[in-house]
N, CA, C and O atoms as a Tinker XYZ file with bonds, in Angstrom:
   440  protein
     1  N     22.421000  -19.260000   -9.299000    73     2
     2  CA    21.676000  -17.487000   -9.215000    64     1     3
     3  C     21.799000  -17.037000   -7.559000    63     2     4     5
     4  O     22.202000  -18.025000   -6.946000    81     3
     5  N     21.691000  -16.448000   -7.092000    73     3     6
     6  CA    21.862000  -15.921000   -5.852000    64     5     7
     7  C     20.338000  -14.552000   -5.523000    63     6     8     9
     8  O     20.235000  -13.463000   -6.089000    81     7
     9  N     19.817000  -14.872000   -4.945000    73     7    10
    10  CA    18.396000  -13.880000   -5.336000    64     9    11
    11  C     18.601000  -13.163000   -3.984000    63    10    12    13
    12  O     18.989000  -13.851000   -3.040000    81    11
    13  N     18.340000  -11.635000   -3.773000    73    11    14
    14  CA    18.100000  -10.611000   -3.209000    64    13    15
    15  C     16.749000  -10.467000   -2.942000    63    14    16    17
    16  O     16.006000   -9.729000   -3.589000    81    15
    17  N     16.291000  -11.404000   -1.662000    73    15    18
    18  CA    15.466000  -10.665000   -1.070000    64    17    19
    19  C     14.451000   -9.579000   -0.222000    63    18    20    21
    20  O     13.238000   -9.425000   -0.085000    81    19
    21  N     15.966000   -8.790000    0.360000    73    19    22
    22  CA    14.698000   -7.850000    0.496000    64    21    23
    23  C     15.043000   -6.774000   -0.328000    63    22    24    25
    24  O     14.255000   -5.828000   -0.357000    81    23
    25  N     16.486000   -6.707000   -1.287000    73    23    26
    26  CA    16.071000   -6.316000   -2.580000    64    25    27
    27  C     14.216000   -5.700000   -3.099000    63    26    28    29
    28  O     13.470000   -4.732000   -2.946000    81    27
    29  N     14.268000   -7.404000   -3.929000    73    27    30
    30  CA    13.097000   -7.921000   -4.259000    64    29    31
    31  C     12.239000   -6.841000   -3.522000    63    30    32    33
    32  O     11.668000   -5.917000   -4.101000    81    31
    33  N     12.209000   -7.151000   -1.683000    73    31    34
    34  CA    10.319000   -6.675000   -0.971000    64    33    35
    35  C     10.608000   -5.024000   -0.944000    63    34    36    37
    36  O      9.702000   -4.218000   -0.733000    81    35
    37  N     11.715000   -4.716000   -1.137000    73    35    38
    38  CA    11.992000   -3.141000   -1.232000    64    37    39
    39  C     11.832000   -2.537000   -2.825000    63    38    40    41
    40  O     11.359000   -1.400000   -2.833000    81    39
    41  N     12.078000   -2.982000   -3.891000    73    39    42
    42  CA    11.140000   -3.243000   -4.701000    64    41    43
    43  C      9.457000   -3.278000   -4.914000    63    42    44    45
    44  O      8.861000   -2.528000   -5.686000    81    43
    45  N      8.766000   -4.404000   -3.988000    73    43    46
    46  CA     7.471000   -3.775000   -4.304000    64    45    47
    47  C      6.960000   -3.354000   -2.800000    63    46    48    49
    48  O      5.847000   -3.713000   -2.415000    81    47
    49  N      7.533000   -2.842000   -2.259000    73    47    50
    50  CA     7.064000   -1.521000   -1.720000    64    49    51
    51  C      6.834000   -0.645000   -2.634000    63    50    52    53
    52  O      5.808000   -0.457000   -3.288000    81    51
    53  N      7.837000   -0.113000   -2.657000    73    51    54
    54  CA     8.880000    1.207000   -3.723000    64    53    55
    55  C      6.955000    1.113000   -4.788000    63    54    56    57
    56  O      6.026000    1.920000   -4.804000    81    55
    57  N      7.129000   -0.207000   -5.469000    73    55    58
    58  CA     6.011000   -0.496000   -6.397000    64    57    59
    59  C      4.186000    0.044000   -5.774000    63    58    60    61
    60  O      3.615000    1.093000   -6.072000    81    59
    61  N      3.735000   -0.915000   -5.008000    73    59    62
    62  CA     3.300000   -0.344000   -4.166000    64    61    63
    63  C      2.903000    0.821000   -3.705000    63    62    64    65
    64  O      1.681000    0.958000   -3.763000    81    63
    65  N      3.773000    2.153000   -3.050000    73    63    66
    66  CA     3.361000    2.961000   -2.837000    64    65    67
    67  C      3.578000    3.771000   -3.982000    63    66    68    69
    68  O      2.569000    4.465000   -4.113000    81    67
    69  N      4.586000    4.079000   -5.075000    73    67    70
    70  CA     4.107000    4.454000   -6.427000    64    69    71
    71  C      2.759000    4.363000   -6.869000    63    70    72    73
    72  O      1.894000    5.109000   -7.325000    81    71
    73  N      2.897000    3.243000   -6.582000    73    71    74
    74  CA     1.580000    3.233000   -7.063000    64    73    75
    75  C      0.229000    3.377000   -6.258000    63    74    76    77
    76  O     -0.735000    3.226000   -7.008000    81    75
    77  N     -0.118000    3.627000   -4.933000    73    75    78
    78  CA    -1.104000    4.202000   -4.554000    64    77    79
    79  C     -1.277000    5.998000   -4.614000    63    78    80    81
    80  O     -2.222000    6.781000   -4.710000    81    79
    81  N      0.043000    6.088000   -4.510000    73    79    82
    82  CA     0.405000    8.093000   -4.301000    64    81    83
    83  C     -0.572000    7.755000   -6.332000    63    82    84    85
    84  O     -1.763000    7.511000   -6.525000    81    83
    85  N      0.161000    7.844000   -7.024000    73    83    86
    86  CA    -0.400000    7.938000   -8.768000    64    85    87
    87  C     -2.440000    7.523000   -7.898000    63    86    88    89
    88  O     -3.205000    8.232000   -7.244000    81    87
    89  N     -2.497000    6.599000   -8.220000    73    87    90
    90  CA    -4.633000    6.137000   -7.945000    64    89    91
    91  C     -5.469000    6.375000   -6.873000    63    90    92    93
    92  O     -6.655000    6.056000   -6.796000    81    91
    93  N     -4.545000    7.168000   -5.735000    73    91    94
    94  CA    -5.500000    7.628000   -4.679000    64    93    95
    95  C     -5.594000    8.713000   -3.795000    63    94    96    97
    96  O     -6.569000    9.217000   -3.237000    81    95
    97  N     -3.706000    9.130000   -3.758000    73    95    98
    98  CA    -3.241000    9.632000   -2.887000    64    97    99
    99  C     -4.060000   10.844000   -3.213000    63    98   100   101
   100  O     -4.507000   10.859000   -4.360000    81    99
   101  N     -4.431000   12.149000   -2.225000    73    99   102
   102  CA    -5.453000   13.078000   -1.937000    64   101   103
   103  C     -3.635000   14.349000   -2.293000    63   102   104   105
   104  O     -3.249000   15.305000   -1.620000    81   103
   105  N     -3.512000   14.230000   -2.541000    73   103   106
   106  CA    -2.063000   14.833000   -2.610000    64   105   107
   107  C     -2.158000   15.868000   -4.030000    63   106   108   109
   108  O     -1.968000   17.064000   -4.250000    81   107
   109  N     -2.526000   14.781000   -4.755000    73   107   110
   110  CA    -2.389000   14.725000   -6.378000    64   109   111
   111  C     -4.080000   14.934000   -6.433000    63   110   112   113
   112  O     -4.069000   14.194000   -7.417000    81   111
   113  N     -5.081000   15.165000   -6.322000    73   111   114
   114  CA    -6.274000   15.027000   -6.739000    64   113   115
   115  C     -5.971000   15.628000   -7.607000    63   114   116   117
   116  O     -5.250000   15.434000   -8.586000    81   115
   117  N     -6.656000   16.557000   -7.178000    73   115   118
   118  CA    -6.876000   17.853000   -8.968000    64   117   119
   119  C     -6.287000   17.571000   -9.956000    63   118   120   121
   120  O     -6.908000   17.770000  -11.001000    81   119
   121  N     -4.758000   16.956000  -10.076000    73   119   122
   122  CA    -4.112000   16.917000  -10.892000    64   121   123
   123  C     -4.259000   15.782000  -12.293000    63   122   124   125
   124  O     -4.087000   15.784000  -13.512000    81   123
   125  N     -4.864000   14.504000  -10.764000    73   123   126
   126  CA    -5.293000   13.237000  -11.712000    64   125   127
   127  C     -6.385000   14.001000  -12.573000    63   126   128   129
   128  O     -6.309000   14.294000  -13.766000    81   127
   129  N     -7.621000   14.303000  -11.513000    73   127   130
   130  CA    -8.718000   14.842000  -12.042000    64   129   131
   131  C     -8.439000   15.122000  -13.048000    63   130   132   133
   132  O     -8.435000   14.101000  -13.736000    81   131
   133  N     -8.093000   16.242000  -13.787000    73   131   134
   134  CA    -7.697000   17.233000  -14.711000    64   133   135
   135  C     -6.982000   16.525000  -15.825000    63   134   136   137
   136  O     -6.883000   17.220000  -16.836000    81   135
   137  N     -6.301000   14.968000  -15.933000    73   135   138
   138  CA    -5.806000   14.313000  -16.212000    64   137   139
   139  C     -6.929000   13.149000  -17.025000    63   138   140   141
   140  O     -6.884000   12.939000  -18.237000    81   139
   141  N     -7.567000   12.709000  -16.407000    73   139   142
   142  CA    -8.650000   11.982000  -16.724000    64   141   143
   143  C     -9.650000   12.382000  -17.007000    63   142   144   145
   144  O    -10.312000   11.466000  -17.495000    81   143
   145  N    -10.350000   13.575000  -16.973000    73   143   146
   146  CA   -10.417000   14.386000  -17.799000    64   145   147
   147  C    -10.043000   14.410000  -19.160000    63   146   148   149
   148  O    -10.193000   13.530000  -20.008000    81   147
   149  N     -9.719000   15.130000  -19.224000    73   147   150
   150  CA    -8.746000   14.708000  -20.313000    64   149   151
   151  C     -9.376000   13.604000  -21.237000    63   150   152   153
   152  O    -10.459000   13.440000  -21.799000    81   151
   153  N     -8.213000   12.941000  -21.133000    73   151   154
   154  CA    -8.507000   11.676000  -20.459000    64   153   155
   155  C     -9.145000   11.034000  -21.351000    63   154   156   157
   156  O     -8.777000   10.621000  -22.450000    81   155
   157  N    -10.399000   10.952000  -20.670000    73   155   158
   158  CA   -11.814000   10.733000  -20.594000    64   157   159
   159  C    -12.887000   11.693000  -22.078000    63   158   160   161
   160  O    -14.083000   11.459000  -22.250000    81   159
   161  N    -12.222000   12.531000  -22.786000    73   159   162
   162  CA   -13.162000   13.365000  -24.154000    64   161   163
   163  C    -12.722000   12.156000  -24.856000    63   162   164   165
   164  O    -11.798000   11.345000  -24.919000    81   163
   165  N    -14.299000   12.575000  -25.538000    73   163   166
   166  CA   -14.459000   11.893000  -27.008000    64   165   167
   167  C    -13.266000   12.948000  -27.669000    63   166   168   169
   168  O    -12.799000   14.073000  -27.494000    81   167
   169  N    -13.174000   12.165000  -28.246000    73   167   170
   170  CA   -12.434000   12.111000  -29.730000    64   169   171
   171  C    -12.574000   11.892000  -31.163000    63   170   172   173
   172  O    -13.154000   10.873000  -31.539000    81   171
   173  N    -12.169000   12.625000  -31.906000    73   171   174
   174  CA   -12.409000   12.265000  -33.410000    64   173   175
   175  C    -11.576000   11.571000  -33.856000    63   174   176   177
   176  O    -12.047000   11.146000  -34.911000    81   175
   177  N    -10.268000   11.039000  -33.664000    73   175   178
   178  CA    -9.075000   10.686000  -34.145000    64   177   179
   179  C     -9.366000    9.292000  -33.580000    63   178   180   181
   180  O     -9.417000    9.340000  -32.351000    81   179
   181  N     -9.611000    7.840000  -34.169000    73   179   182
   182  CA    -9.658000    6.315000  -33.547000    64   181   183
   183  C     -8.100000    5.856000  -32.954000    63   182   184   185
   184  O     -7.982000    5.099000  -31.991000    81   183
   185  N     -7.393000    6.212000  -33.403000    73   183   186
   186  CA    -6.141000    6.126000  -32.791000    64   185   187
   187  C     -5.551000    6.660000  -31.367000    63   186   188   189
   188  O     -4.992000    6.067000  -30.445000    81   187
   189  N     -6.009000    8.415000  -31.629000    73   187   190
   190  CA    -5.583000    9.002000  -30.304000    64   189   191
   191  C     -6.918000    8.152000  -29.079000    63   190   192   193
   192  O     -6.665000    7.486000  -28.075000    81   191
   193  N     -7.939000    8.416000  -29.510000    73   191   194
   194  CA    -9.322000    8.152000  -28.753000    64   193   195
   195  C     -8.427000    6.469000  -27.942000    63   194   196   197
   196  O     -8.203000    6.298000  -26.743000    81   195
   197  N     -8.062000    5.370000  -29.242000    73   195   198
   198  CA    -7.552000    4.578000  -27.944000    64   197   199
   199  C     -6.510000    4.427000  -27.338000    63   198   200   201
   200  O     -6.395000    3.635000  -26.402000    81   199
   201  N     -5.529000    5.208000  -27.804000    73   199   202
   202  CA    -4.055000    5.416000  -26.845000    64   201   203
   203  C     -4.712000    5.977000  -25.238000    63   202   204   205
   204  O     -4.441000    5.579000  -24.105000    81   203
   205  N     -5.670000    7.056000  -25.712000    73   203   206
   206  CA    -6.538000    8.154000  -24.373000    64   205   207
   207  C     -6.642000    6.934000  -23.414000    63   206   208   209
   208  O     -6.170000    6.669000  -22.309000    81   207
   209  N     -7.508000    6.262000  -24.354000    73   207   210
   210  CA    -8.403000    4.510000  -23.778000    64   209   211
   211  C     -7.649000    3.811000  -22.494000    63   210   212   213
   212  O     -7.916000    3.521000  -21.328000    81   211
   213  N     -6.302000    3.695000  -23.612000    73   211   214
   214  CA    -5.072000    2.649000  -22.643000    64   213   215
   215  C     -5.099000    4.147000  -21.244000    63   214   216   217
   216  O     -5.584000    4.235000  -20.116000    81   215
   217  N     -4.716000    4.594000  -21.671000    73   215   218
   218  CA    -3.498000    5.632000  -21.175000    64   217   219
   219  C     -4.673000    5.587000  -19.776000    63   218   220   221
   220  O     -4.269000    5.088000  -18.726000    81   219
   221  N     -5.625000    5.949000  -19.827000    73   219   222
   222  CA    -6.999000    6.131000  -18.107000    64   221   223
   223  C     -7.268000    4.856000  -18.308000    63   222   224   225
   224  O     -8.175000    4.770000  -17.481000    81   223
   225  N     -7.187000    3.750000  -18.781000    73   223   226
   226  CA    -7.133000    2.261000  -17.856000    64   225   227
   227  C     -5.943000    2.304000  -17.321000    63   226   228   229
   228  O     -5.917000    1.811000  -16.193000    81   227
   229  N     -4.931000    2.715000  -17.714000    73   227   230
   230  CA    -3.563000    2.189000  -16.755000    64   229   231
   231  C     -3.907000    3.044000  -15.900000    63   230   232   233
   232  O     -4.725000    2.428000  -15.216000    81   231
   233  N     -3.792000    4.379000  -15.360000    73   231   234
   234  CA    -4.016000    5.301000  -14.596000    64   233   235
   235  C     -4.670000    4.424000  -13.597000    63   234   236   237
   236  O     -3.925000    3.808000  -12.834000    81   235
   237  N     -6.317000    4.234000  -13.455000    73   235   238
   238  CA    -7.200000    4.217000  -12.934000    64   237   239
   239  C     -7.605000    2.284000  -12.494000    63   238   240   241
   240  O     -8.602000    1.695000  -12.076000    81   239
   241  N     -6.224000    1.887000  -12.877000    73   239   242
   242  CA    -6.450000   -0.253000  -12.439000    64   241   243
   243  C     -4.679000    0.030000  -11.713000    63   242   244   245
   244  O     -3.776000    0.649000  -12.276000    81   243
   245  N     -4.614000   -0.677000  -10.278000    73   243   246
   246  CA    -3.890000   -0.855000   -9.658000    64   245   247
   247  C     -2.834000   -1.864000  -10.255000    63   246   248   249
   248  O     -1.603000   -1.855000  -10.257000    81   247
   249  N     -3.795000   -2.759000  -10.771000    73   247   250
   250  CA    -2.486000   -3.812000  -11.177000    64   249   251
   251  C     -1.651000   -3.403000  -12.890000    63   250   252   253
   252  O     -0.657000   -3.825000  -13.481000    81   251
   253  N     -2.397000   -2.682000  -13.089000    73   251   254
   254  CA    -1.853000   -2.488000  -14.664000    64   253   255
   255  C     -1.173000   -1.306000  -14.189000    63   254   256   257
   256  O     -0.161000   -1.091000  -14.857000    81   255
   257  N     -1.343000   -0.593000  -13.410000    73   255   258
   258  CA    -0.740000    0.522000  -12.637000    64   257   259
   259  C      1.186000    0.037000  -12.091000    63   258   260   261
   260  O      2.356000    0.309000  -12.362000    81   259
   261  N      0.589000   -0.572000  -11.452000    73   259   262
   262  CA     1.765000   -1.721000  -10.657000    64   261   263
   263  C      2.866000   -2.502000  -11.851000    63   262   264   265
   264  O      4.091000   -2.380000  -11.828000    81   263
   265  N      2.164000   -3.224000  -12.756000    73   263   266
   266  CA     3.458000   -3.523000  -13.555000    64   265   267
   267  C      4.005000   -2.873000  -14.442000    63   266   268   269
   268  O      4.775000   -3.479000  -15.187000    81   267
   269  N      3.798000   -1.554000  -14.625000    73   267   270
   270  CA     5.012000   -1.086000  -14.693000    64   269   271
   271  C      5.723000   -0.225000  -14.167000    63   270   272   273
   272  O      6.748000    0.282000  -14.622000    81   271
   273  N      5.074000    0.019000  -12.948000    73   271   274
   274  CA     6.390000    0.962000  -12.385000    64   273   275
   275  C      7.519000   -0.338000  -11.213000    63   274   276   277
   276  O      8.651000   -0.187000  -10.754000    81   275
   277  N      6.764000   -1.238000  -11.125000    73   275   278
   278  CA     7.833000   -2.515000  -11.143000    64   277   279
   279  C      8.814000   -2.879000  -11.913000    63   278   280   281
   280  O      9.791000   -3.376000  -11.353000    81   279
   281  N      8.827000   -2.748000  -13.266000    73   279   282
   282  CA     8.801000   -2.815000  -14.065000    64   281   283
   283  C     10.325000   -1.051000  -13.490000    63   282   284   285
   284  O     11.123000   -0.926000  -12.562000    81   283
   285  N     10.091000   -0.505000  -14.219000    73   283   286
   286  CA    10.965000    0.814000  -13.921000    64   285   287
   287  C     11.071000    0.694000  -12.499000    63   286   288   289
   288  O     11.150000    1.832000  -12.038000    81   287
   289  N     11.101000   -0.039000  -11.735000    73   287   290
   290  CA    11.205000    0.021000   -9.098000    64   289   291
   291  C     12.717000   -0.882000   -9.973000    63   290   292   293
   292  O     13.765000   -0.555000   -9.416000    81   291
   293  N     12.957000   -1.970000  -11.264000    73   291   294
   294  CA    13.697000   -3.056000  -11.288000    64   293   295
   295  C     14.697000   -2.227000  -12.008000    63   294   296   297
   296  O     15.826000   -1.959000  -11.596000    81   295
   297  N     14.229000   -1.901000  -12.982000    73   295   298
   298  CA    15.228000   -1.601000  -13.623000    64   297   299
   299  C     16.436000    0.356000  -13.475000    63   298   300   301
   300  O     17.114000    0.931000  -14.327000    81   299
   301  N     16.156000    0.678000  -12.126000    73   299   302
   302  CA    16.437000    1.778000  -11.949000    64   301   303
   303  C     17.740000    1.120000  -10.318000    63   302   304   305
   304  O     18.895000    1.406000  -10.003000    81   303
   305  N     16.822000    0.317000   -9.822000    73   303   306
   306  CA    17.953000   -1.170000   -8.502000    64   305   307
   307  C     18.630000   -1.596000   -9.393000    63   306   308   309
   308  O     19.703000   -1.993000   -8.937000    81   307
   309  N     18.502000   -1.804000  -11.167000    73   307   310
   310  CA    19.211000   -2.475000  -11.534000    64   309   311
   311  C     20.866000   -1.397000  -11.596000    63   310   312   313
   312  O     22.032000   -1.780000  -11.493000    81   311
   313  N     20.409000   -0.253000  -11.764000    73   311   314
   314  CA    20.959000    1.311000  -12.273000    64   313   315
   315  C     21.696000    1.506000  -11.045000    63   314   316   317
   316  O     22.885000    1.204000  -10.952000    81   315
   317  N     20.770000    2.187000   -9.752000    73   315   318
   318  CA    21.180000    3.124000   -9.010000    64   317   319
   319  C     22.132000    1.768000   -7.456000    63   318   320   321
   320  O     22.448000    2.044000   -6.299000    81   319
   321  N     22.260000    0.541000   -8.170000    73   319   322
   322  CA    21.859000   -0.266000   -6.350000    64   321   323
   323  C     23.898000   -0.905000   -6.570000    63   322   324   325
   324  O     24.543000   -1.448000   -7.468000    81   323
   325  N     24.044000   -0.651000   -5.857000    73   323   326
   326  CA    26.298000   -0.952000   -5.463000    64   325   327
   327  C     25.647000   -2.700000   -4.282000    63   326   328   329
   328  O     24.859000   -2.883000   -3.354000    81   327
   329  N     26.503000   -3.472000   -5.036000    73   327   330
   330  CA    26.270000   -4.530000   -3.990000    64   329   331
   331  C     25.119000   -5.074000   -3.244000    63   330   332   333
   332  O     25.221000   -5.820000   -2.270000    81   331
   333  N     24.031000   -4.658000   -3.759000    73   331   334
   334  CA    23.183000   -5.265000   -3.421000    64   333   335
   335  C     22.695000   -4.274000   -2.290000    63   334   336   337
   336  O     21.488000   -4.504000   -2.215000    81   335
   337  N     22.865000   -3.743000   -1.794000    73   335   338
   338  CA    22.078000   -2.206000   -0.660000    64   337   339
   339  C     21.536000   -1.162000   -1.515000    63   338   340   341
   340  O     22.287000   -0.573000   -2.293000    81   339
   341  N     20.415000   -0.907000   -1.448000    73   339   342
   342  CA    19.603000   -0.159000   -2.230000    64   341   343
   343  C     19.833000    1.573000   -1.264000    63   342   344   345
   344  O     20.064000    1.960000   -0.119000    81   343
   345  N     19.570000    2.174000   -2.706000    73   343   346
   346  CA    20.421000    4.002000   -2.312000    64   345   347
   347  C     19.238000    4.004000   -1.448000    63   346   348   349
   348  O     18.349000    3.166000   -1.294000    81   347
   349  N     19.483000    5.360000   -0.827000    73   347   350
   350  CA    19.112000    5.366000    0.506000    64   349   351
   351  C     17.151000    5.878000   -0.320000    63   350   352   353
   352  O     16.006000    5.552000   -0.006000    81   351
   353  N     17.682000    6.688000   -1.306000    73   351   354
   354  CA    15.898000    6.798000   -1.275000    64   353   355
   355  C     14.887000    5.601000   -1.820000    63   354   356   357
   356  O     13.671000    5.767000   -1.917000    81   355
   357  N     15.355000    4.762000   -2.054000    73   355   358
   358  CA    14.300000    3.125000   -2.129000    64   357   359
   359  C     14.442000    3.100000   -0.880000    63   358   360   361
   360  O     13.288000    3.365000   -0.542000    81   359
   361  N     15.130000    2.951000    0.256000    73   359   362
   362  CA    15.020000    2.055000    1.345000    64   361   363
   363  C     14.084000    3.390000    2.476000    63   362   364   365
   364  O     13.761000    3.310000    3.661000    81   363
   365  N     13.889000    4.532000    1.452000    73   363   366
   366  CA    13.122000    5.393000    2.039000    64   365   367
   367  C     11.581000    5.207000    2.395000    63   366   368   369
   368  O     10.843000    5.320000    3.374000    81   367
   369  N     11.479000    4.714000    0.496000    73   367   370
   370  CA     9.936000    4.786000    0.181000    64   369   371
   371  C      9.598000    3.739000    0.882000    63   370   372   373
   372  O      8.608000    3.939000    1.585000    81   371
   373  N     10.116000    2.558000    0.961000    73   371   374
   374  CA     9.645000    0.948000    1.584000    64   373   375
   375  C      9.511000    1.244000    3.462000    63   374   376   377
   376  O      8.726000    0.677000    4.221000    81   375
   377  N     10.494000    2.246000    3.802000    73   375   378
   378  CA    10.324000    2.310000    5.277000    64   377   379
   379  C      9.061000    3.260000    5.217000    63   378   380   381
   380  O      8.210000    3.168000    6.102000    81   379
   381  N      8.965000    3.910000    4.481000    73   379   382
   382  CA     8.049000    4.868000    4.900000    64   381   383
   383  C      6.703000    3.858000    4.777000    63   382   384   385
   384  O      5.761000    4.133000    5.520000    81   383
   385  N      6.600000    2.954000    4.069000    73   383   386
   386  CA     5.316000    1.964000    3.810000    64   385   387
   387  C      4.743000    1.339000    4.823000    63   386   388   389
   388  O      3.609000    1.540000    5.259000    81   387
   389  N      5.893000    0.227000    5.367000    73   387   390
   390  CA     5.257000   -0.600000    6.019000    64   389   391
   391  C      4.985000   -0.129000    7.816000    63   390   392   393
   392  O      4.502000   -0.952000    8.594000    81   391
   393  N      5.393000    1.341000    8.282000    73   391   394
   394  CA     3.907000    1.302000    9.245000    64   393   395
   395  C      2.761000    1.956000    8.861000    63   394   396   397
   396  O      2.129000    2.675000    9.634000    81   395
   397  N      2.303000    1.658000    7.176000    73   395   398
   398  CA     1.561000    2.109000    6.982000    64   397   399
   399  C      0.465000    0.484000    6.473000    63   398   400   401
   400  O     -0.764000    0.550000    6.518000    81   399
   401  N      1.191000   -0.804000    6.040000    73   399   402
   402  CA     0.457000   -1.703000    6.405000    64   401   403
   403  C     -0.231000   -1.742000    7.472000    63   402   404   405
   404  O     -1.240000   -1.207000    7.014000    81   403
   405  N     -0.487000   -1.956000    8.547000    73   403   406
   406  CA    -0.676000   -2.324000    9.897000    64   405   407
   407  C     -1.720000   -1.852000   10.206000    63   406   408   409
   408  O     -2.751000   -2.445000   10.525000    81   407
   409  N     -1.428000   -0.210000   10.094000    73   407   410
   410  CA    -2.215000    0.866000   10.070000    64   409   411
   411  C     -3.348000    0.366000    9.477000    63   410   412   413
   412  O     -4.327000   -0.133000   10.031000    81   411
   413  N     -3.093000    0.575000    8.052000    73   411   414
   414  CA    -5.075000   -0.164000    7.211000    64   413   415
   415  C     -5.636000   -1.221000    7.558000    63   414   416   417
   416  O     -6.814000   -1.571000    7.625000    81   415
   417  N     -4.044000   -2.010000    7.913000    73   415   418
   418  CA    -5.115000   -2.999000    8.588000    64   417   419
   419  C     -5.778000   -3.093000    9.847000    63   418   420   421
   420  O     -6.818000   -3.703000   10.094000    81   419
   421  N     -5.296000   -2.642000   10.365000    73   419   422
   422  CA    -6.392000   -2.237000   11.652000    64   421   423
   423  C     -7.017000   -0.967000   11.875000    63   422   424   425
   424  O     -7.558000   -0.784000   12.965000    81   423
   425  N     -7.026000   -0.043000   10.988000    73   423   426
   426  CA    -8.552000    0.771000   11.090000    64   425   427
   427  C     -9.337000    0.375000    9.598000    63   426   428   429
   428  O    -10.285000    1.053000    9.203000    81   427
   429  N     -8.927000   -0.558000    8.992000    73   427   430
   430  CA    -9.649000   -0.596000    8.010000    64   429   431
   431  C     -9.692000    0.680000    7.331000    63   430   432   433
   432  O    -10.669000    1.213000    7.858000    81   431
   433  N     -9.250000    1.459000    6.520000    73   431   434
   434  CA    -9.070000    2.978000    5.750000    64   433   435
   435  C     -8.667000    2.472000    4.353000    63   434   436   437
   436  O     -8.150000    1.357000    4.275000    81   435
   437  N     -8.812000    3.015000    3.537000    73   435   438
   438  CA    -8.483000    2.920000    1.828000    64   437   439
   439  C     -6.976000    3.526000    2.136000    63   438   440
   440  O     -6.182000    3.707000    1.212000    81   439
């Protein structure tokens, strides 16, 4: 089995970027607050309350979020990659992340 490490790296970086966007980026603060507020409301149905609690946890836990995003990224790479070369959107998202890693490390910002 020949492993394409560049594809794994790109999928990992895409997962990190999409996960951070969902959990923390300011662009969707209002939408995120509305969704989390709706999920945090008490419900009369225990099953609905259980599912709402799980979705709330999924959206606020980076460990949980990245598991599902990486599954989607790997599935999409399987569907859209030709000869182990990622389609441009995957490369674009991965390249967009690379400068943020040292920037975050050097500036110490979240």
